[in-house]
C-alpha positions, 0 to 999 in steps of 0.5 A: 820485761816490757811494761806492756806487750807490743804489736806483733805478727808471729807464726808458729809451726805445727808438729808431728812426733815420728818416734817416742809417742807416750814414752817421751813423757817418761824420758824417752828420746823422740824424733820430732818433725816441725811441719810446714803448716802452722798458725799466725798470731796478729796483734794490734792496739785497740782503743776499747780498753778490752782484749778482742779475740778472733780465730779463723780457720784455713779458709779465713772463716771465723770459728771463735770470737771473744771479748775479755775485760782488761786487766782481769781477763774476764770474758764479756762476750764469747761464741764458745765458753769452753774455748774462752776459758781455755784461752783465759787459762793460757793468758793467765799463765803468761801473766803469772810469769810476766805480771805486766802482760795485758795489765795496762790500760791499753786494749788489744785486737788479736786475730789468729789463723791456722793454715791447716784444718783444725781436725788434722791434729797438727797443733792448733793449741800448741802453736797458739800457746807458743805464739802467745808466750813469745808475745808475752816474753815468757817461757812457753814450756812453763805455760804448757806445764801450767795449763794443758800438760804434755811432754812439750815436744810440740812447743819445741817444734813451734819455732824450729826450722827442721827435725829435732831430738826431744828429751824431757828429763826431770821436767826439763826439756832438752832439744837438739837440732838434727839432720834427718833427710831420708834418701827414701823420703819420696816413699813416705806419705802422711795419711789422715785417719780422721778418727780424732782421739783424746790424747789425754785418755791415751796418756792415762792408759799409758800411765795405767799400764806402764810405770817407770819401764826403763827397758821400754824407755831405753828401747824407744830411745835406741830406735829413735837414734836408729831412725837418724842412721837409716839409709834404706827404706827396708831398714827404716821400715824395720825400725818403725815396725819394732817401734809399733810393736813396743808401743802396741804391747805397752798400750795393749792396743792394735796397730792402725795397720792391722785395723785398716791397712793389713794388705799394705806392703810397707809399714804404717806407723801411728804418730801421737795418739794411737788410732787418730790424726795422721799416720806415716805410711812407709813403703814401695807402693807404686801408687800409694795415694790411690791405695789409701784413697780407695780405702776411704782415706782421702787426705794424703800428704807427701813427706816433702810437702809436710815436713820442714 
């Protein structure tokens, strides 16, 4: 490993999980979609001997700043204590794998910027973690498992160039690049619900209700494979609907479509934590964007504008 990190400009992609939410934690096969939105990490030497950190949003406005002493990584100044401690946790996890990371006498100035609103849930944390791990030359999955936890599909998406199958077996991530370019893509729309959910709470609920359900895992994996083969919108909608029913029964929660879009002629599928962030609307509505905006959901992103 290098004796010290080098200047870098890295960009990591955000993510969406089309199939496998929750069940992917137990080994179900998930279809993951890297998105065009992401986060950049720019690193430059700094003569102060400290680590100066600045995070900006999609408008370029700074939302977080901190200065960490090196090499102990103790925060000297910060505009957000919780964020600073979470960041320190990631940095320390990187150093666990690479003891020379940020351990010399050099100072560093780091600036991050997302090109999507952080409320969208496309991976503010995962893109940061993946970029930091690449700068530190360490295994990003291990950093994730040592800090935030989760399945790791979001890490797989960070530097992928297209859709992929993700499988977590025995704690080991397996990633397969796949061709997924549905001929009905123009009839797929991502709609932002704007109702932030605690993904950890959702995982806890899943864990409480589902214990090593091989039937569920196999069924979800089979639906994931079917998604890759669907050539018509009607077939695709049938697959999504069955997936929604399976996960809905496992969680004992109502579907987003039942809550908000019961009169939508197609299928609305949750992506990730149920009830928040984006959903996928698949249907033949002639003016689907108007439909969702009239319902009060103004952020609607066509499939081709979202997915790599």
